[in-house]
C-alpha atoms as an extended CHARMM CRD file, in Angstrom:
* protein
*
        71  EXT
         1         1  UNK       CA              0.0000000000        0.0000000000        0.0000000000  PROA      1               0.0000000000
         2         2  UNK       CA              1.3350000000        3.4140000000       -0.8920000000  PROA      2               0.0000000000
         3         3  UNK       CA              1.7240000000        6.1810000000        1.6440000000  PROA      3               0.0000000000
         4         4  UNK       CA             -0.9590000000        8.3960000000        0.0430000000  PROA      4               0.0000000000
         5         5  UNK       CA             -3.3420000000        5.4300000000        0.0930000000  PROA      5               0.0000000000
         6         6  UNK       CA             -2.5530000000        4.7070000000        3.7260000000  PROA      6               0.0000000000
         7         7  UNK       CA             -3.0900000000        8.3580000000        4.6460000000  PROA      7               0.0000000000
         8         8  UNK       CA             -6.4220000000        8.4010000000        2.8240000000  PROA      8               0.0000000000
         9         9  UNK       CA             -7.5090000000        5.2730000000        4.6850000000  PROA      9               0.0000000000
        10        10  UNK       CA             -6.4280000000        6.7560000000        8.0180000000  PROA      10              0.0000000000
        11        11  UNK       CA             -8.3690000000        9.9610000000        7.3430000000  PROA      11              0.0000000000
        12        12  UNK       CA            -11.4540000000        8.0040000000        6.2630000000  PROA      12              0.0000000000
        13        13  UNK       CA            -11.2240000000        5.9210000000        9.4440000000  PROA      13              0.0000000000
        14        14  UNK       CA            -10.8800000000        9.0760000000       11.5330000000  PROA      14              0.0000000000
        15        15  UNK       CA            -14.0120000000       10.6010000000        9.9380000000  PROA      15              0.0000000000
        16        16  UNK       CA            -15.9560000000        7.4000000000       10.5460000000  PROA      16              0.0000000000
        17        17  UNK       CA            -14.8890000000        7.2470000000       14.2020000000  PROA      17              0.0000000000
        18        18  UNK       CA            -16.0040000000       10.8770000000       14.6130000000  PROA      18              0.0000000000
        19        19  UNK       CA            -19.3900000000       10.1250000000       13.0460000000  PROA      19              0.0000000000
        20        20  UNK       CA            -19.8240000000        7.0800000000       15.2410000000  PROA      20              0.0000000000
        21        21  UNK       CA            -19.0110000000        9.0230000000       18.4000000000  PROA      21              0.0000000000
        22        22  UNK       CA            -21.4410000000       11.7890000000       17.4350000000  PROA      22              0.0000000000
        23        23  UNK       CA            -24.2000000000        9.2790000000       16.7970000000  PROA      23              0.0000000000
        24        24  UNK       CA            -23.4770000000        7.5190000000       20.1020000000  PROA      24              0.0000000000
        25        25  UNK       CA            -24.2660000000       10.7080000000       21.9790000000  PROA      25              0.0000000000
        26        26  UNK       CA            -27.2410000000       11.5360000000       19.7710000000  PROA      26              0.0000000000
        27        27  UNK       CA            -25.6810000000       14.2900000000       17.6970000000  PROA      27              0.0000000000
        28        28  UNK       CA            -26.7390000000       14.1590000000       14.0650000000  PROA      28              0.0000000000
        29        29  UNK       CA            -24.1570000000       15.2780000000       11.5720000000  PROA      29              0.0000000000
        30        30  UNK       CA            -23.9950000000       18.9360000000       10.7000000000  PROA      30              0.0000000000
        31        31  UNK       CA            -23.0940000000       18.1470000000        7.0840000000  PROA      31              0.0000000000
        32        32  UNK       CA            -26.3230000000       16.1630000000        6.6690000000  PROA      32              0.0000000000
        33        33  UNK       CA            -28.2920000000       19.0620000000        8.1540000000  PROA      33              0.0000000000
        34        34  UNK       CA            -26.6950000000       21.5560000000        5.7520000000  PROA      34              0.0000000000
        35        35  UNK       CA            -27.3460000000       19.3000000000        2.7410000000  PROA      35              0.0000000000
        36        36  UNK       CA            -30.9760000000       18.8340000000        3.7990000000  PROA      36              0.0000000000
        37        37  UNK       CA            -31.5160000000       22.5640000000        4.3000000000  PROA      37              0.0000000000
        38        38  UNK       CA            -29.9760000000       23.4300000000        0.9380000000  PROA      38              0.0000000000
        39        39  UNK       CA            -32.0410000000       20.8140000000       -0.8750000000  PROA      39              0.0000000000
        40        40  UNK       CA            -35.3790000000       21.0490000000        0.9470000000  PROA      40              0.0000000000
        41        41  UNK       CA            -35.4210000000       24.5880000000        2.3470000000  PROA      41              0.0000000000
        42        42  UNK       CA            -33.2310000000       26.7740000000        0.1080000000  PROA      42              0.0000000000
        43        43  UNK       CA            -35.1370000000       29.8970000000        1.1750000000  PROA      43              0.0000000000
        44        44  UNK       CA            -34.2290000000       29.4750000000        4.8700000000  PROA      44              0.0000000000
        45        45  UNK       CA            -30.9950000000       30.3550000000        6.6600000000  PROA      45              0.0000000000
        46        46  UNK       CA            -28.6800000000       27.5250000000        7.6930000000  PROA      46              0.0000000000
        47        47  UNK       CA            -27.5830000000       27.5360000000       11.3380000000  PROA      47              0.0000000000
        48        48  UNK       CA            -23.8910000000       27.7870000000       12.1150000000  PROA      48              0.0000000000
        49        49  UNK       CA            -22.2510000000       24.6800000000       13.5710000000  PROA      49              0.0000000000
        50        50  UNK       CA            -22.3690000000       26.2440000000       17.0480000000  PROA      50              0.0000000000
        51        51  UNK       CA            -26.0830000000       27.0850000000       16.7240000000  PROA      51              0.0000000000
        52        52  UNK       CA            -26.8120000000       23.6130000000       15.3880000000  PROA      52              0.0000000000
        53        53  UNK       CA            -24.8870000000       21.9290000000       18.2140000000  PROA      53              0.0000000000
        54        54  UNK       CA            -26.6260000000       24.0330000000       20.8810000000  PROA      54              0.0000000000
        55        55  UNK       CA            -30.0750000000       23.4150000000       19.3590000000  PROA      55              0.0000000000
        56        56  UNK       CA            -29.4980000000       19.6510000000       19.2230000000  PROA      56              0.0000000000
        57        57  UNK       CA            -28.2890000000       19.5680000000       22.8290000000  PROA      57              0.0000000000
        58        58  UNK       CA            -31.3280000000       21.5200000000       24.0030000000  PROA      58              0.0000000000
        59        59  UNK       CA            -33.6530000000       19.2650000000       22.0180000000  PROA      59              0.0000000000
        60        60  UNK       CA            -32.0800000000       16.1660000000       23.5110000000  PROA      60              0.0000000000
        61        61  UNK       CA            -31.3980000000       17.2150000000       27.1000000000  PROA      61              0.0000000000
        62        62  UNK       CA            -33.8900000000       20.0140000000       27.5950000000  PROA      62              0.0000000000
        63        63  UNK       CA            -33.3530000000       23.6530000000       28.0370000000  PROA      63              0.0000000000
        64        64  UNK       CA            -35.1030000000       26.9870000000       28.1290000000  PROA      64              0.0000000000
        65        65  UNK       CA            -36.6410000000       26.5440000000       31.5670000000  PROA      65              0.0000000000
        66        66  UNK       CA            -37.0160000000       22.7890000000       31.4450000000  PROA      66              0.0000000000
        67        67  UNK       CA            -35.8620000000       20.8590000000       34.4960000000  PROA      67              0.0000000000
        68        68  UNK       CA            -32.9260000000       18.5920000000       33.7150000000  PROA      68              0.0000000000
        69        69  UNK       CA            -34.3830000000       15.1120000000       33.8080000000  PROA      69              0.0000000000
        70        70  UNK       CA            -34.8970000000       12.3270000000       31.3310000000  PROA      70              0.0000000000
        71        71  UNK       CA            -38.7050000000       11.9800000000       31.4390000000  PROA      71              0.0000000000
């Protein structure tokens, strides 16, 4: 295997590990969100990564006056 091929495989593995970790904690991928917004809602603004992350955390764990509990 050539070095460029090995580097490409390592980078692909790293991206996949990152995706897996995000999914394990319930964080959908920002890239998928952006693609969806551009395709399905081109007239609406796309949230920044920070806004997206904060919105997903609040949706999952509660926020805006909600008591921190699971149910």
